[in-house]
VEXPASE-991876 format. One record per residue (C-alpha): x, y negated, z; residue number from 0; residue in three letters. Coordinates in Angstrom, 3 decimals. Each point is the difference from the previous one (the first is absolute). Layout:
X, Y, Z, n, res
X, Y, Z, NUM, ALA
...
***
This chain:
X, Y, Z, n, res
0.111, 39.643, -49.873, 0, MET
-2.996, -1.176, 2.047, 1, LYS
-1.200, 3.334, 1.919, 2, ASP
3.510, -0.152, 1.127, 3, ASP
0.069, -3.122, 1.316, 4, LYS
-3.403, 0.350, 1.347, 5, SER
1.526, 3.124, 2.268, 6, ASN
2.846, -2.022, 0.889, 7, TYR
-1.973, -2.907, 1.284, 8, PHE
-2.791, 1.963, 1.278, 9, ALA
3.412, 2.629, 2.481, 10, LEU
1.530, -4.301, 0.830, 11, ALA
-4.234, -0.585, 0.803, 12, ALA
0.018, 2.906, 2.079, 13, ALA
3.726, -0.625, 1.474, 14, VAL
-0.777, -3.550, 0.594, 15, ALA
-3.629, 0.920, 1.923, 16, GLY
0.710, 2.377, 2.451, 17, HIS
3.104, -1.747, 1.048, 18, THR
-2.388, -3.257, 0.697, 19, PHE
-1.844, 2.283, 1.900, 20, TRP
2.879, 1.520, 1.726, 21, GLY
0.696, -3.187, 1.560, 22, PHE
-3.581, -0.300, 1.155, 23, SER
0.308, 1.718, 3.155, 24, PHE
2.681, -2.549, 1.186, 25, LEU
-2.269, -2.800, -0.660, 26, ALA
-2.678, 1.860, 1.127, 27, SER
2.011, 0.758, 3.610, 28, ARG
0.640, -4.034, 0.400, 29, THR
-3.075, -1.309, -1.042, 30, ALA
-2.237, 2.980, 2.174, 31, LEU
1.882, -2.014, 3.349, 32, ASP
-2.067, -3.189, -1.132, 33, THR
-3.107, 1.302, -1.447, 34, ALA
-2.753, 2.084, 0.424, 35, HIS
0.003, 2.922, -2.890, 36, MET
-3.622, -1.220, -1.808, 37, PHE
1.701, -3.626, 0.060, 38, VAL
3.477, 0.637, -1.493, 39, LEU
-2.218, 2.116, -2.384, 40, LEU
-2.643, -2.739, -0.467, 41, SER
2.609, -2.244, -0.930, 42, HIS
2.013, 2.076, -1.564, 43, ARG
-2.140, -0.059, -2.698, 44, PHE
-1.674, -3.228, -0.016, 45, VAL
2.828, -1.436, -0.814, 46, LEU
1.233, 3.045, -3.088, 47, ALA
-3.846, -1.131, -0.992, 48, PHE
0.885, -3.834, -0.713, 49, LEU
3.171, 0.841, -1.967, 50, VAL
-1.775, 2.132, -1.580, 51, MET
-2.436, -2.508, -0.967, 52, ASN
3.062, -2.512, -0.503, 53, LEU
0.827, 2.299, -2.631, 54, LEU
-2.809, -0.517, -1.696, 55, LEU
-0.480, -3.213, -0.338, 56, LEU
3.229, -1.128, -1.000, 57, VAL
-0.646, 2.672, -3.439, 58, GLY
2.666, 2.360, 1.622, 59, ALA
-2.454, 2.959, 0.174, 60, ALA
-4.052, 0.273, -1.396, 61, ARG
-3.040, 2.031, 1.082, 62, LEU
-2.140, 2.232, -2.323, 63, GLN
-2.386, 1.385, 1.926, 64, LEU
-2.825, 0.020, -2.716, 65, ALA
-1.643, 2.656, -0.999, 66, GLY
2.236, 2.356, 2.188, 67, LYS
-0.520, 2.759, 3.154, 68, ARG
-0.237, -2.381, 2.600, 69, LEU
-0.672, 2.194, 2.141, 70, ARG
2.665, 2.306, -0.345, 71, LEU
2.672, -2.791, 0.462, 72, LEU
-2.591, -0.578, 3.328, 73, PHE
0.994, 3.498, 1.111, 74, ALA
3.210, -0.604, -1.136, 75, LEU
0.526, -2.886, 2.551, 76, GLY
-1.569, 2.026, 3.044, 77, MET
2.365, 2.144, -0.557, 78, MET
3.339, -1.541, 0.515, 79, GLU
0.490, -2.141, 1.904, 80, PRO
-3.496, -0.098, 1.441, 81, VAL
-1.440, 3.616, 1.749, 82, VAL
4.117, 1.179, -0.590, 83, TYR
1.069, -2.304, 3.107, 84, PHE
-2.772, 0.574, 2.075, 85, PHE
1.701, 3.644, -0.215, 86, GLY
3.079, -0.279, 0.421, 87, GLU
-0.768, -2.285, 2.741, 88, GLN
-2.020, 2.077, 2.164, 89, VAL
2.598, 3.554, -1.631, 90, GLY
3.033, -1.918, 1.617, 91, ILE
-1.725, -1.546, 3.604, 92, LEU
-1.500, 3.817, 0.471, 93, HIS
2.293, 2.244, -0.809, 94, SER
4.036, 0.464, 0.281, 95, ASN
2.590, -1.253, -2.544, 96, THR
0.998, 3.365, -1.279, 97, ILE
-3.840, 1.033, -0.843, 98, PHE
-0.702, -3.928, -1.848, 99, SER
3.122, 0.726, -1.635, 100, GLY
-0.352, 3.505, -1.250, 101, VAL
-3.672, -0.544, -1.456, 102, MET
1.138, -3.770, -1.236, 103, ILE
2.510, 2.259, -2.358, 104, ALA
-2.600, 2.367, -0.867, 105, MET
-1.088, -2.216, -2.057, 106, ILE
2.268, -0.049, -3.404, 107, PRO
-1.067, 3.788, 0.388, 108, ILE
-2.796, -0.127, 0.036, 109, VAL
-1.255, -2.561, -2.479, 110, CYS
2.409, 2.148, -2.605, 111, THR
-2.387, 2.640, 0.779, 112, LEU
-2.984, -2.379, 0.000, 113, ALA
0.885, -1.099, -3.890, 114, ALA
-0.054, 3.298, -1.017, 115, VAL
-4.264, 0.426, -0.078, 116, PRO
-0.761, -3.518, -0.058, 117, VAL
2.301, -1.970, -2.662, 118, LEU
1.845, 3.466, -1.760, 119, GLY
3.486, -0.759, 1.080, 120, GLU
1.641, 3.395, 0.267, 121, ARG
3.328, -0.240, 1.620, 122, PRO
3.082, 2.460, -0.894, 123, THR
1.179, 2.322, 2.944, 124, GLY
3.249, -2.611, 0.069, 125, GLY
-2.459, -2.544, 0.609, 126, GLN
-1.346, 1.601, 3.100, 127, LEU
3.687, 0.902, 1.306, 128, LEU
0.834, -2.833, -0.104, 129, PHE
-2.619, -1.588, 1.864, 130, SER
-0.225, 2.328, 3.339, 131, LEU
3.883, -1.550, 0.024, 132, LEU
-0.462, -3.038, 0.106, 133, SER
-2.897, 0.392, 2.575, 134, VAL
2.485, 3.161, 1.993, 135, GLY
1.701, -3.396, 0.251, 136, GLY
-2.290, -2.360, 1.685, 137, VAL
-1.747, 2.659, 2.087, 138, ILE
3.711, 0.386, 1.424, 139, GLY
1.064, -3.598, 0.549, 140, ILE
-3.921, 0.221, 1.395, 141, GLY
1.455, 3.020, 2.694, 142, LEU
2.745, -1.783, 0.967, 143, MET
-2.056, -3.138, 1.678, 144, SER
-0.939, -0.173, 3.224, 145, ARG
-3.644, 0.952, -0.289, 146, SER
-1.687, -2.119, 2.145, 147, SER
-3.933, 0.523, 0.114, 148, GLY
-2.724, 2.668, 0.435, 149, ALA
-1.557, 2.051, -2.578, 150, LEU
-4.385, 0.077, 0.836, 151, ASP
-1.924, 0.543, -2.981, 152, ALA
-1.153, -3.800, -0.763, 153, LEU
4.147, -0.314, -0.902, 154, GLY
-0.291, 2.814, -2.858, 155, ILE
-3.081, -1.104, -1.318, 156, ALA
0.601, -3.406, -0.670, 157, GLY
3.768, 1.540, -1.756, 158, LEU
-2.451, 2.461, -1.695, 159, CYS
-1.555, -3.422, -1.237, 160, VAL
2.820, -2.181, -0.530, 161, ALA
1.114, 3.035, -2.125, 162, VAL
-3.335, 0.640, -2.228, 163, LEU
-0.305, -4.013, -0.391, 164, SER
3.755, 0.261, -1.649, 165, ALA
-0.209, 3.122, -1.677, 166, VAL
-3.629, -1.511, -1.926, 167, ALA
1.534, -3.859, -0.229, 168, TYR
2.875, 1.674, -2.027, 169, THR
-1.952, 2.474, -1.916, 170, LEU
-2.826, -3.078, -0.641, 171, LEU
2.615, -2.761, -0.334, 172, GLY
1.417, 2.806, -3.060, 173, ARG
-3.025, 0.462, -1.317, 174, GLY
-1.200, -3.503, -1.062, 175, ILE
3.174, -1.731, -1.013, 176, SER
-0.897, 0.786, -3.602, 177, ALA
-3.159, -2.276, 1.021, 178, GLU
1.395, -3.013, 2.594, 179, PHE
3.397, -1.489, -0.194, 180, THR
2.514, 0.115, 2.865, 181, PRO
-1.030, -3.407, 1.673, 182, PHE
-3.631, 0.621, -0.497, 183, GLU
0.575, 2.942, 2.227, 184, ARG
1.663, -1.936, 2.351, 185, THR
-2.427, -2.773, 0.302, 186, TYR
-2.529, 2.167, 1.163, 187, MET
2.267, 1.893, 2.041, 188, MET
0.757, -3.764, 1.941, 189, MET
-3.462, -1.299, -0.166, 190, ALA
-1.717, 2.528, 1.940, 191, LEU
3.502, 0.495, 3.057, 192, GLY
-0.478, -3.356, -0.242, 193, ALA
-3.472, 0.276, 0.859, 194, ALA
-0.358, 2.439, 2.070, 195, VAL
2.929, -0.665, 1.897, 196, PHE
-1.597, -3.180, 0.880, 197, THR
-3.244, 0.959, 1.365, 198, ALA
2.013, 2.603, 2.101, 199, PHE
2.140, -2.760, 1.325, 200, ALA
-3.146, -2.899, 0.667, 201, ALA
-1.554, 3.493, 2.739, 202, VAL
3.197, 0.115, 0.994, 203, TYR
0.773, -3.168, 0.671, 204, CYS
-4.128, -1.092, 0.981, 205, ARG
-0.428, -2.494, -2.642, 206, GLY
3.024, -2.379, 1.250, 207, SER
1.509, -1.820, -2.812, 208, ALA
2.878, -1.324, 2.856, 209, GLU
1.328, 4.102, 1.144, 210, ALA
-0.263, 0.749, -4.491, 211, TYR
2.476, -2.355, -0.469, 212, LEU
2.135, 0.069, 3.364, 213, GLN
2.367, 2.789, -0.713, 214, PRO
0.986, -2.570, -3.451, 215, LEU
1.505, -2.722, 2.340, 216, ALA
2.977, 3.022, 0.158, 217, VAL
3.107, -0.309, -2.074, 218, ARG
1.070, 3.896, -0.587, 219, SER
-4.247, 1.001, 0.086, 220, TYR
-0.352, -2.697, -3.302, 221, VAL
3.086, 1.146, -1.730, 222, LEU
-1.215, 4.238, 0.613, 223, SER
-3.141, -1.176, -1.524, 224, VAL
1.451, -1.429, -3.168, 225, LEU
2.568, 2.604, -0.315, 226, PHE
-3.150, 2.483, 0.298, 227, LEU
-2.371, -2.625, -1.832, 228, ALA
1.641, 0.422, -2.824, 229, LEU
2.265, 2.094, -0.343, 230, CYS
-1.788, 3.634, 1.258, 231, CYS
-3.012, -1.404, -0.767, 232, SER
-0.055, -1.296, -3.582, 233, VAL
3.405, 0.688, -0.552, 234, GLY
-0.652, 3.919, 0.615, 235, SER
-3.139, 0.578, -0.547, 236, TYR
0.262, -1.721, -3.446, 237, PHE
3.478, 1.799, -1.027, 238, LEU
-2.238, 3.613, 0.531, 239, SER
-2.795, -0.553, -1.956, 240, SER
2.727, -1.117, -2.173, 241, TYR
1.771, 3.291, 0.337, 242, THR
-3.228, 1.791, 0.292, 243, LEU
-0.736, -0.900, -3.543, 244, THR
3.261, 1.515, -1.646, 245, TYR
0.517, 2.986, 2.386, 246, MET
-2.113, 3.190, 1.223, 247, THR
-0.919, 0.392, 3.268, 248, VAL
2.746, 2.355, -0.062, 249, ALA
3.271, -2.448, -0.381, 250, ARG
-1.618, -2.719, 1.750, 251, GLU
-0.869, 1.046, 3.363, 252, THR
2.872, 1.950, 0.438, 253, VAL
1.781, -3.736, 0.229, 254, PHE
-2.244, -0.955, 3.592, 255, SER
2.261, 2.212, 2.053, 256, ASN
2.890, -2.577, -1.388, 257, LEU
-1.957, -2.561, 2.467, 258, THR
0.981, 2.268, 3.023, 259, THR
3.950, 0.323, -1.459, 260, ALA
-0.490, -4.065, 0.080, 261, VAL
-1.719, -0.492, 3.261, 262, SER
3.029, 2.385, 1.706, 263, VAL
2.983, -1.695, -1.288, 264, LEU
-1.412, -3.194, 0.391, 265, ALA
-0.621, 1.040, 3.601, 266, GLY
3.729, 0.780, 0.089, 267, ALA
1.433, -2.861, -1.560, 268, LEU
-2.599, -3.275, 1.146, 269, LEU
-1.145, 1.708, 3.431, 270, LEU
3.572, 2.236, 0.861, 271, HIS
-2.625, 2.963, 0.543, 272, GLU
2.047, 3.454, -0.133, 273, PRO
0.675, 1.743, -2.618, 274, PHE
1.116, 3.391, -0.200, 275, THR
1.883, 1.842, -2.936, 276, PRO
-2.809, 2.545, 0.109, 277, VAL
-1.926, -3.194, -0.244, 278, GLY
2.186, -0.887, -3.512, 279, LEU
-1.039, 3.428, -1.325, 280, VAL
-3.340, -0.486, 0.331, 281, CYS
-0.252, -3.085, -1.955, 282, CYS
2.481, 1.557, -2.750, 283, MET
-2.539, 2.955, -0.354, 284, MET
-2.277, -2.887, 0.041, 285, ILE
1.768, -1.943, -2.985, 286, LEU
0.855, 3.892, -1.833, 287, LEU
-3.181, 0.793, 0.080, 288, GLY
-1.683, -3.559, -1.463, 289, ILE
2.730, 0.666, -2.504, 290, TRP
-1.053, 3.795, -0.916, 291, GLY
-3.813, -1.462, -0.378, 292, VAL
1.299, -2.056, -2.801, 293, GLN
2.147, 2.647, -1.465, 294, ARG
-2.191, 2.809, -0.409, 295, ALA
-2.773, -1.395, -0.844, 296, ALA
-1.635, 1.821, -3.422, 297, PRO
1.426, -1.365, -3.563, 298, ARG
-2.541, -1.391, -1.142, 299, ASP
0.269, -3.262, 2.458, 300, GLU
2.591, -1.927, 0.038, 301, THR
3.152, 0.426, 2.808, 302, THR
3.202, -0.703, 1.119, 303, LEU
***
């Protein structure tokens, strides 16, 4: 019974976390109209880190790091969010939308394959096929979008860094899940995100506190930062860490494609962006692929 509850809680956590990330594109788009990327990331992760410390102060969570391998926790925090965000942003700025979308969509497949030699987790043939179906839906949505931007070597390198850091984060997060709690993993990620991105924001603002704080006078910006910090940083990363504690890499990573489906649907409903029957088919492919990966899991795993 306990395993069944853990399985359903993990499934709910995966859905909730990636749904938040799906809406994060709308919030980021709004916020970037007001502030530079580094300033936005700094505000986002500083607020997230303050929330994590508030949870410690009120006794809602605990840190028990004595005797644990902190270098692994530090490496986890560097992979996500620090290295991944840099790679993703450089990749998006220096490549077209189709190529960047396809590269990011490959993360679940690469993670699943890498988990075989690293973690000894062997996906079934059905899981691989359903994962490819879900990735196909993401690629289809990418092909529907307008291909803005020019592809160059820097963009390819940036996206490769993003993919590799996401893979490293997933494998490491799964590997240390028995040693560090989801809160401890999330705490380190928020701490490093706040430290690194604030340092870059300080350089961008040339040490001017006024320039750094100026965007906070804009109401829409503050609301976006609150959502990104509370839901997408604290919430989604904690839920991701929780999910990796109870799910294999193949089952967890396929949910990342849900982010694309939510983003497309949110854009159509909230921003009245075009949504075609082909887009609906692609979203259905994503959802069917996610469901299939869970159903096709080996018998010794807890499945739906």
